[in-house]
C-alpha positions in Angstrom: 17.5 2.7 -2.9 15.0 3.5 -5.6 12.6 1.7 -7.9 14.3 2.0 -11.3 12.1 -0.3 -13.4 8.6 -1.8 -13.1 6.7 -4.6 -14.9 2.9 -5.0 -14.3 1.6 -8.5 -15.3 -2.2 -8.9 -15.6 -2.8 -5.4 -14.3 -0.9 -6.1 -11.0 0.2 -2.5 -10.5 -3.2 -1.1 -11.5 -4.9 -3.4 -8.9 -2.5 -2.2 -6.3 -3.0 1.5 -7.1 -6.8 1.2 -7.1 -7.3 -1.1 -4.1 -4.2 -0.7 -1.9 -2.5 2.5 -2.7 -1.5 2.9 0.9 0.4 -0.4 0.8 2.1 0.6 -2.4 3.3 3.8 -0.7 4.6 1.7 2.2 6.5 -0.6 -0.1 8.0 2.4 -1.9 9.0 4.1 1.4 10.7 0.9 2.6 12.7 0.6 -0.5 13.7 4.3 -0.4 14.8 4.0 3.2 17.3 1.2 2.5 20.9 2.6 2.1 22.5 0.0 -0.1 26.0 1.4 0.3 25.9 0.4 3.9 25.5 -3.2 2.8 28.4 -3.3 0.3 30.2 -5.5 2.8 30.8 -8.8 1.0 34.4 -9.3 -0.1 34.5 -11.3 -3.3 36.5 -14.5 -3.5 35.8 -15.0 -7.2 38.9 -15.0 -9.3 37.9 -12.2 -11.7 36.9 -9.7 -9.0 38.8 -11.1 -5.9 38.9 -8.6 -3.1 36.1 -6.3 -4.5 33.4 -5.2 -2.1 30.0 -6.3 -3.3 26.4 -5.8 -2.1 25.6 -8.4 0.6 22.3 -10.3 0.0 22.3 -11.4 3.7 22.7 -7.8 5.0 20.2 -6.4 2.5 17.6 -9.0 3.5 18.1 -8.2 7.2 17.3 -4.5 6.5 14.3 -5.3 4.4 13.0 -7.7 7.0 13.4 -5.1 9.8 11.5 -2.5 7.9 8.7 -4.7 6.6 8.2 -6.3 10.0 7.9 -2.9 11.7 5.0 -2.0 9.5 3.1 -5.2 10.1 4.1 -7.3 7.1 4.5 -10.9 8.3 5.7 -14.2 6.9 2.8 -16.4 5.8 2.6 -20.1 5.2 0.1 -21.9 2.9 -0.3 -25.6 3.9 -1.9 -28.1 1.6 -2.1 -31.8 0.6 -0.9 -33.1 -2.7 -3.0 -35.1 -5.1 -2.4 -36.0 -8.7 -6.1 -36.2 -9.4 -6.9 -32.9 -11.0 -10.6 -33.0 -10.2 -9.9 -33.7 -6.5 -7.2 -31.0 -6.5 -9.6 -28.3 -7.9 -12.2 -29.2 -5.4 -9.9 -29.3 -2.3 -7.6 -26.4 -3.0 -9.6 -23.8 -1.2 -10.3 -25.9 1.9 -8.2 -25.6 5.1 -5.3 -28.1 5.1 -7.0 -30.4 7.7 -10.2 -30.5 5.6 -8.2 -31.1 2.5 -6.7 -34.3 4.0 -10.1 -35.5 5.1 -11.6 -34.8 1.8 -8.9 -36.5 -0.2 -9.0 -39.6 2.0 -12.8 -39.8 1.7 -12.4 -39.8 -2.1 -9.9 -42.6 -2.2 -6.5 -41.0 -1.6 -4.8 -43.4 0.8 -1.9 -41.3 2.0 -2.1 -37.6 0.9 1.3 -35.9 1.1 1.5 -32.8 3.3 3.4 -29.8 1.9 3.6 -26.1 2.4 5.1 -22.9 1.0 6.0 -19.7 2.7 6.3 -16.2 1.5 8.4 -13.3 3.0 5.7 -10.7 3.7 2.0 -10.6 3.5 -0.5 -7.9 4.4 -4.1 -7.4 3.4 -3.8 -10.3 0.8 -0.8 -8.7 -0.9 2.4 -10.8 -0.9 5.9 -9.4 -1.3 9.1 -11.4 -2.0 12.4 -9.6 -1.8 14.8 -11.8 -3.8 18.6 -11.4 -4.0 19.1 -15.1 -4.6 20.0 -17.3 -7.6 17.9 -17.6 -10.8 15.9 -20.7 -9.8 14.6 -19.0 -6.6 12.9 -16.3 -8.6 11.4 -18.7 -11.1 9.9 -20.6 -8.2 8.5 -17.4 -6.7 6.9 -16.3 -9.9 5.6 -19.6 -11.3 5.0 -21.7 -8.2 4.9 -19.8 -4.9 2.8 -16.8 -5.8 0.5 -19.1 -7.8 -0.1 -21.4 -4.9 -1.0 -18.6 -2.6 -3.3 -17.0 -5.2 -5.1 -20.2 -6.1 -5.4 -21.1 -2.4 -7.2 -17.8 -1.8 -4.5 -16.4 0.5 -3.5 -13.4 -1.7 -4.8 -11.3 -4.6 -1.5 -10.0 -5.9 2.2 -11.1 -5.8 5.0 -8.6 -5.8 8.6 -9.6 -6.6 11.4 -7.1 -5.7 14.7 -7.8 -7.7 17.9 -5.9 -8.3 18.3 -4.4 -11.7 21.2 -5.5 -13.9 23.1 -2.4 -12.9 22.9 -3.5 -9.2 23.4 -7.2 -9.9 26.7 -6.4 -11.7 28.0 -5.4 -8.2 26.9 -8.7 -6.6 28.1 -12.3 -6.7 27.7 -14.2 -9.9 24.4 -16.0 -10.4 22.1 -13.5 -8.7 18.9 -13.0 -10.6 18.1 -9.6 -12.0 15.0 -7.7 -13.1 15.5 -7.5 -16.8 16.3 -11.2 -17.2 13.3 -12.3 -15.1 10.8 -10.0 -16.8 12.0 -11.3 -20.1 11.4 -14.9 -18.9 7.8 -13.9 -17.9 7.2 -12.2 -21.2 8.3 -15.3 -23.1 5.6 -17.3 -21.5 2.9 -15.1 -23.0 0.5 -12.5 -21.7 -1.6 -14.8 -19.5 1.1 -16.9 -17.9 1.5 -17.2 -15.0 -2.3 -16.6 -14.5 -2.0 -14.3 -11.5 -1.6 -10.5 -11.2 2.0 -9.7 -10.5 4.1 -6.6 -10.0 7.8 -6.9 -10.5 10.0 -4.1 -9.2 13.6 -3.5 -10.2 15.6 -1.7 -7.5 19.0 -0.2 -7.4 21.1 2.3 -5.3 
């Protein structure tokens, strides 16, 4: 596969080139090593294209997982406790989860709610999400998940890998694609979300 399109938000790509060029090369190599045609194994049941062979998100994800894992990219979880008090949230967010709970209780929160988020691959404070899912999953990655890891001090940059429209047209309906998701980010303005991001559009 290849990187056909790129979108750098708040100098995300520039940060990667300057501070982690070796990791950028790893990501490029992983993408180029994936043979998408081997994963055109899903037989459509949709009426308009019934019987057509489509790219399988499950099989593609397995290949990406194998390659990222072999190079030391690992899943990461960020655990935290929820409070609706903005002042307490801002003071507790960088604390370890256990200390967050103790801090919130000591400041009047009776039963802080535990929660967590996980991201596919993290290495040297760079997070990568490979997303072949539906539209809501990508919006959650870009505006919630990467943001939580960033504000929690776990990562410095979030990378989202998406199929281009060209590739998405050969997948099941409802799969998010690069052009549409970048348009959504651009509509929110130059500084939203307030985290450096690099969005990559890939295709065979």
